[in-house]
N, C-alpha and C positions, 0 to 999 in steps of 0.2 A: 701625497706629493704628486702622484700621477694625475689626480683630478686637477690639482693646481696647474700642473704642466699643460694638460689638455685645454683648460680654460684660457690660459695666457696665450697659447698658440692660436686658438680660435679667435680671440680678441684681436691679436695682431693681424690675422688675415682679414678680419672684417674692417679694420681701420685703414687698410691699404687702398687708396683711391685708384680708380681706373681712369687713366688719362685718355680722353678722346679729343681728337683734333677738331679745330674749329670748322674744318670743311665738312666733317660728318655731322656736326650740329646744325650747320646752316644749309646743308644739302637739301633737306626737304623743302625749305622755304624757296630756295633757288629753283628747284624742280617745279614747284607750284607756279612760280612766276613765268618760267619757260613754257609750261603748258598753257597758261593764260594767253601769252603772246602767240603761241602756235595756233590756238583757237581763233585769235583775232586775225591771223594771216589767212586762215581758211575761209574767212568771209569773202563773198564776191566783191564787196565794196566796203570801204571804211565808213565809219559813222559820219565824219565831217563831210566826206564826198557825197554821201547819200543825202545829207541836208542840203548841200548845194544843188543837187539834181532836183530835189523837191522844190526848191525856190525857183529854179528854171521852169519847172512845170507850172508853178503858181503864176509866173510871169505870163505864160501863154494863156492860161485860163482867165486871168484877170483882164487882160487886154481884150480877149474874146468876149467876155461878159459885158465890158463897157461898149464894145462895138455893137453887140446885139441890142443893148439898151438904146443906143443912139439910133439904130434902125427902127426900133419900135416907137420911139418918141417922134421921129420926123416923118410920119405918114404910113407906118406899117412895115413889117419885116419883108413881106413879099415884094411890095413896090420898091422899097429902098434897095433890096438886093438886086433887082433888075437895073436900077439906076447906077449903083456903085460897082457892080460886078460886070454885068453884061455891057453897060454903057459907061465904062470906066473913064473918069476924068481926073487927071492928076491934081487939078486945082480945087476940086470939091469933094473927092471921095476919101473915105477913111479905110477903104479896103486894103490899101497898100501898107497902112500901119499894122493891120492884122497880119498881113503876109510877112512883115518885118519881124513880128513876134514869133511866127512859125519858123522863120529862118534862124533866129537865135536859138529856139528850142531844138531844132533838128541838128544844128552844128554842135551845140554844147553837149547834148545828150550823146551824140555819136562819139564825140571826142573824149569826154570825161566819164561817161558811164559804160559805153561799149568798148572803146579802145583804151580807156584808163590812162590817158595821157597825163604826164607830170610836168607839163610846160604851159606857159601862159599864152602861146601864140594863137590858139583857137579863140580864147576869150578876147584877145586883142583885136582879132579880125571882126568878130561880131560887134564889139563895142564901137570900133571905128566906123564900120558900115552904118550902124544904127545912128550914131551921132551925125555923120555926114548927111544921111538921108533926111533925118528929122529937121536939121537946121535948114537944109535946102527947101523942104516942104513948107516950113513955117514962113520962110521968106517969100517963096514964089506962089504959094497957093492962097486960096481965099477961105481957109479954115477959121480964121479968127472972126469972120462975119457970120458963122453958123451957130452961134450960141456957146454954151458952156463946154460942150464936147469938143469944139474947135481948140480950146485951151487944154482940156483935161487929157485927152488921148496922147498928144505929142509929149506933154510934160511927164506923164506917168511912164510912157515907154522909154523916155530918155533916162529917167531916174532909175528904173528897174535895170536897165542895161549897165549902169555904173555900179549899182549895188551888187550885181553878179560879178563884176570885175573885182570889187573890193573883197567879196567873200572868197573868191578863188585865190587871189594873190596874197591876202593877209591871214586867211584862216585855213583853207584846205591844204595848199602846198606846204606851208611851214609846219603845220601840225603833223602831216604824214612824214616829213623828213625827221621831225623830232621823235616820233614813235619808232621809226626805223633805226635811228641812232641809239635809242634806249634799248631796243631789242638786241642790237649788235653788242652793246656794252654788257648786257646780262649774259649773253652767250660767251663772250670773252672771259667774264668773271667766273662762270661755271666751269670753264675748261682749265683755268689757271688755279693754283692753290690759293685759297683765300688768305690764310695766315701761316706763318712758319710754326714749327712745333713749339708748344708752350714749355715753360720751365717745369722741371721734374719736382714733384712734391717730396716731402721728407720720407713718406712711407715707401718710396720707390728705391731708396738707397739701402744697400745691404752692408751691414757692419759685421765683419767677422769677429769672433771672440778674440779678446786681447790675449797677448802672450802671458803666460803665468810666470815668466821669468822676472818681470818687474813687480809682481804682487808679493812674492815670497822671497825671502833671502835664500841663498844656497843651502844654508843649514836646515831651513824648514822643508825644503824640497827633499833633502836627504832623509829627514825624519819621516816624511810621508811615504817613502819607499820602505821604511822599517816598521812603522806603526800602522796597523789596520784602521784605527779611528781616523787618523789624518788622511789616509787614502780615501775613506768614505766621504769625508768633508770635501776633499779636492774634487772627487767625481761629481758631487752635488753642485759645487760651484761651476764646474764646466757645463753641467746640464742647464743651470739657470742662465748662464751667459749665452748658450746656444739658442735658447728660447727668446733672446732679446728682451728680457724682462727689465723693467725700470726699478724694481724693488731690490734692495740689498739683502744678501743672505748672511745672517749672523754666525760668527764662529765663537765657540766656547774654548 
């Protein structure tokens, strides 16, 4: 009987589930996501902003390469440098288009890589200046009579300026705002309780042993006080009910 009692009690303890809140279950995942965002914040520059700065650098290098090719094709680099730089002529020189690319590079890198601005006013200035200068140069100069480069350099410089504007206004700034909002929402979620306490399982309720007054009539209870056999059966019944066993105990 003692062995049965010990086995039933150990089984009842093993069947009691341990309730854990949803916050404790999801807290490792939330902490991992917070650590990932913290690592992202520690970067000097975001990925999308770094891509924009790389494109600005490409703008400068591409226009410089085209200008060098134009110098080499039209009579040699040294001679053409003297004509276009030392003897600068607004109507026939491509040197000002190269300086315009340098201007865009300097302003945009200073504004969005060094100062890390989150506004479009810097790109608006560079694009407006580039468009106004290129349109005026095409109208007033004689570049169209100097071959393919008279068309190529102004058009490419114009297109690159507008691509930079599109990248910043539609990619860089919206993506950074979205990342910041997502980071803030994760922080708020981690600080607040994720879910309320769940419902208690059946194993968490304690049912005290029922009263013996309803199981035996008054005559039987008086008999148990006088007969040792009935007293033993009554004590065994109390032991079985205190162990919260589902099996019934037979009486003879």
